[in-house]
C-alpha positions in Angstrom: 134.4 58.2 132.4 134.7 60.9 129.8 134.0 64.6 130.1 130.9 66.1 128.6 131.1 68.9 126.1 129.9 71.3 128.7 132.7 70.3 131.1 135.3 70.6 128.3 134.0 74.1 127.5 134.0 75.2 131.1 137.6 73.9 131.5 138.7 75.7 128.4 137.1 78.9 129.6 138.9 78.6 132.9 142.2 78.1 131.2 141.6 81.1 128.9 140.7 83.2 132.0 143.9 82.2 133.8 146.0 83.1 130.7 144.3 86.5 130.4 144.9 87.1 134.1 148.5 86.2 133.7 148.9 88.6 130.7 147.2 91.4 132.6 149.3 90.9 135.6 152.5 90.9 133.6 151.4 94.0 131.6 150.6 95.9 134.8 154.0 94.9 136.3 155.8 96.4 133.3 153.8 99.6 133.4 154.5 100.0 137.1 158.2 99.4 136.5 158.2 102.1 133.9 156.4 104.5 136.2 158.8 103.8 139.0 161.9 104.1 136.9 161.0 107.0 134.6 158.0 108.6 136.5 156.0 108.2 133.3 154.4 105.6 131.1 153.0 107.3 128.0 149.6 106.2 126.8 150.9 104.8 123.5 153.4 102.6 125.3 150.7 101.4 127.7 148.4 100.5 124.8 151.2 98.7 123.1 152.1 96.7 126.2 148.4 95.8 126.8 148.2 94.5 123.2 151.0 91.9 123.9 149.5 88.5 124.6 152.7 86.3 124.7 154.4 85.5 127.9 157.9 85.3 126.4 157.5 88.7 124.7 156.1 90.2 128.0 159.2 88.9 129.8 161.5 90.5 127.3 159.6 93.8 127.6 160.0 93.6 131.4 163.7 93.1 131.0 163.9 96.2 128.7 161.9 98.2 131.3 164.5 97.3 133.9 167.6 97.7 131.7 166.8 100.8 129.6 168.4 104.1 130.5 165.5 106.2 129.4 161.8 105.9 128.4 162.9 106.7 124.8 165.4 103.8 124.8 162.7 101.5 126.2 160.3 102.6 123.5 162.8 101.9 120.8 163.6 98.4 122.1 159.9 97.6 122.5 159.0 98.7 119.0 161.7 96.4 117.6 160.1 93.4 119.2 156.5 94.2 118.8 156.5 95.0 115.1 
């Protein structure tokens, strides 16, 4: 038996909600990493991180947050991938 249009829309909404939750969780993890490592996460960097809606890009940004020697170095690497 097939799905109704309403069921399909509900399912699609659930999937979008899960994706958004995943992005928000990853974004928050990156921001917390920056705060722990550098004791600061400038507002412009937080906004840029929150604009990223791609799992692979967020993973790369997380790696940069862990590997960068300074917040400035992190910012430069992040700008290179988000432009």
